[in-house]
N, C-alpha and C positions, 0 to 999 in steps of 0.2 A: 432359978432356972438356967442348964449350959445350953447358949446356942452358939451359933455360929451362923455369920450372914454375907452372900458373897457378890460381890457384884463387879459391874465391869466388862460384863460381860456383849459380845456383839457383831453384828457383820462388816469383814474385813476385807477389802481385798488381797489374792493374795502378794505376799513382800511386806505387808501391810503388819501392826503394831498395835498390839493392846496391854494392857493394864487389868489383871484382877487383883483386888482385894478380897481381902478376907476379915468382919471384924468378927472380936470375941464378944459378948455379955454375957454377965452373972458369973463370971472367973475369969480368975485376968491366968494369963497365957506363959508369963513368968512358967521356969519348968515345966512347959511342955514343948516335945517336941511336934511342929505340924509340919503335915506334907498337902498335895494338889494331887489331886487326882483327877482321869476324865473316862470316859464313860459314853458308849454310842449305842443305838437301841440293838438290841439283841448282842453284844458283845460283853463281854468282862471289864469290872471297871481295873483299871490300869495307872500303875503309880508314877506321875510324871517329876514332880522335887519335892525333895523335902529337906528340910533345916532341922538344925538343935537348939534346943531353947536356950544355950546361951547366945546364935545366931554364927557362931564359929566356925560351924560344918555345914555343907548344905552338900545331899544327891541328885547327882541329877537321872535320865530314863536315855541309853544313847537316840534315844528316836530326837531327845528335843536340846541337847549338850549341844553347850554355844549357842542357842537359841532363845532357850530363855533361865530368866535369872530370879530366884526367890531372895525375899530379902525381908526380916520381920522391923518391926519399932516394939520395944516391950513395952514402950514406958505411952501408946500410942493405943497400947492392946489390937497393934493392927500387923497382917502378914502378909506380903504379896510379890506376885509371880507375873513381871514384866514378860512379855511373849512378843518377841522379834520375830520376824524373816518368818511371818504364816504362813503353812501349805493349805490344802485343800481338804488331807488325812489328817489336817489337826482340826478341824468343824468336828466339835465333843461337845457334851455339857461337862463343865469344869466346878470339883469338890473341894473345901480343903477341908483338912481333921486335924482333931486333937487329943494327943498320949501326954497323958502324967509320967516325965520320965527327965529329970536333972538330973541325969548322965549326960554327956554329950555324942550321943547315937541320934540317930533318928533314920526310918522305913520306912520305904516303897510299900509294902505288904498292907495292904488296906488290911486286912483280921489283925492288924495291930491298937488302931484305932478303935477308940470308946464311942468318941462326938466328934458329929457330921454336918455339915451347912447341907444345905437345900440346892445346891449349884447352879450356875453364872452358863447358860448355853455363850458356845464362840460359835461362830458361823464364818466358815473364808469360801469366800468368792469369783469372781467374778461377775 
């Protein structure tokens, strides 16, 4: 069974940092591009960042550019999202997703992904 499990969420003060992890089981992340998305109640799911299967290229939404960094470790079957300078507006549930594509591309459109995790809550508040 293909499964993604996110971890690392929690409560942090404004200006703080968190590192989210995404672990894959039942398949290897090689040849998959990976995306991080977020969603608040009543809002549409939006793309935060994505990384190509090789890890050579990444893309970021404008609202996290310069604050968040996506990385991957194919040997460990893991993807990470380092989030710095967190703001209250970053308070949402964060999801990772995977899509098989060995070319060097990735997508911030949630419709392009087939495998999803259950998400981890990030709350930024003083």
